C-alpha positions as CSV (number, residue, x, y, z in Angstrom):
1,M,134.2,-6.1,195.9
2,Q,136.1,-8.9,194.4
3,S,138.4,-11.0,196.6
4,Q,142.1,-11.1,195.7
5,Y,142.0,-14.9,196.6
6,M,140.4,-17.6,194.5
7,I,140.0,-20.8,196.4
8,L,139.2,-24.3,194.7
9,I,137.4,-26.8,196.9
10,V,138.1,-30.5,195.7
11,D,135.8,-33.1,197.4
12,D,133.7,-36.0,195.9
13,E,130.9,-35.1,198.2
14,E,128.7,-32.4,196.7
15,K,127.1,-31.4,200.0
16,I,130.7,-30.7,201.5
17,R,131.6,-28.7,198.2
18,K,128.4,-26.5,198.6
19,S,128.8,-26.1,202.3
20,L,132.5,-24.9,202.1
21,S,131.7,-22.6,199.1
22,G,128.9,-20.9,200.8
23,L,131.1,-20.5,204.1
24,L,133.9,-19.1,202.1
25,Q,131.7,-16.7,200.2
26,D,129.9,-15.7,203.4
27,Y,133.5,-14.3,204.4
28,G,134.1,-12.6,201.0
29,Y,136.3,-15.2,199.3
30,E,135.7,-16.4,195.9
31,A,135.3,-20.2,195.5
32,A,134.9,-22.7,192.8
33,S,134.6,-26.4,193.2
34,A,135.6,-29.7,191.8
35,G,134.3,-33.2,192.5
36,S,137.3,-35.2,191.5
37,G,141.1,-35.0,191.0
38,S,140.7,-34.8,187.2
39,E,138.0,-32.0,187.5
40,C,140.6,-30.3,189.8
41,F,143.3,-30.3,187.2
42,Q,140.9,-29.2,184.3
43,K,139.9,-26.1,186.4
44,M,143.6,-25.3,187.4
45,S,144.6,-25.6,183.8
46,S,142.4,-22.6,182.9
47,Q,142.3,-20.5,186.2
48,R,144.8,-19.6,188.8
49,F,143.9,-20.6,192.3
50,T,145.5,-19.1,195.5
51,L,144.5,-22.1,197.7
52,I,143.1,-25.5,197.1
53,I,141.0,-27.2,200.0
54,L,141.4,-30.8,199.2
55,D,139.6,-33.9,200.6
56,I,142.0,-36.7,201.3
57,V,139.7,-39.6,200.6
58,M,138.4,-39.6,197.1
59,P,137.8,-42.3,194.5
60,V,140.0,-42.8,191.6
61,M,142.6,-40.3,192.4
62,S,143.2,-39.9,196.3
63,G,143.8,-36.5,197.8
64,I,147.5,-37.5,198.3
65,E,147.9,-38.1,194.5
66,V,146.3,-34.8,193.8
67,L,148.5,-33.0,196.2
68,Q,151.7,-34.7,194.7
69,R,150.6,-33.5,191.2
70,I,149.7,-30.0,192.4
71,K,153.1,-29.7,194.1
72,E,154.9,-30.8,190.9
73,E,152.9,-28.7,188.4
74,Y,151.7,-25.6,190.5
75,K,154.4,-25.2,193.0
76,D,153.2,-21.8,194.4
77,T,149.7,-23.1,195.2
78,E,148.9,-23.6,198.8
79,V,146.9,-26.7,199.8
80,I,144.9,-27.5,202.9
81,I,143.9,-31.2,203.3
82,I,140.8,-31.8,205.1
83,P,140.6,-35.3,206.8
84,A,137.7,-37.4,205.6
85,M,134.7,-37.3,208.2
86,R,136.1,-35.6,211.4
87,I,136.2,-32.0,210.2
88,K,133.6,-32.1,207.4
89,R,130.8,-32.9,209.8
90,R,131.6,-29.9,211.9
91,L,131.8,-26.8,209.6
92,S,129.1,-25.0,211.5
93,P,129.9,-22.6,214.4
94,P,132.2,-22.6,216.2
95,Y,134.2,-24.8,214.0
96,G,133.5,-22.8,210.8
97,L,134.8,-19.8,212.5
98,V,138.0,-21.5,213.6
99,F,138.4,-22.8,210.1
100,M,138.1,-19.3,208.8
101,I,140.6,-17.8,211.3
102,L,143.2,-20.3,210.1
103,L,142.4,-19.8,206.5
104,K,142.9,-16.0,206.9
105,G,146.1,-16.5,208.7
106,L,147.4,-18.7,205.9
107,L,146.4,-16.4,203.1
108,N,147.8,-13.2,204.9
109,Q,151.1,-14.8,205.4
110,K,151.9,-15.0,201.8
111,R,152.0,-11.7,199.7
112,Y,150.3,-11.9,196.2
């Protein structure tokens, strides 16, 4: 069964992108990834994403710059910003489960 939600993970660290993608897919969500702000906008120009999970610390274009542009150009897209090192190191249980509970709550409060 295909998920009604499409999530884009934007992080300059490949390991983090793969970990988050795998976690989301394990819970039945569809996930794509981008390694930079420019790649994020390339993907967003050709596909609609329900949610963006965005690293705040990235080279060239910071997460804050990406967020500002998303909110200007894609007003209806929800964004979760993940702080640099603290959360990313702890996406295994029980932190991964807590993350998924929060994500599910966010997605379910908006009707698509």
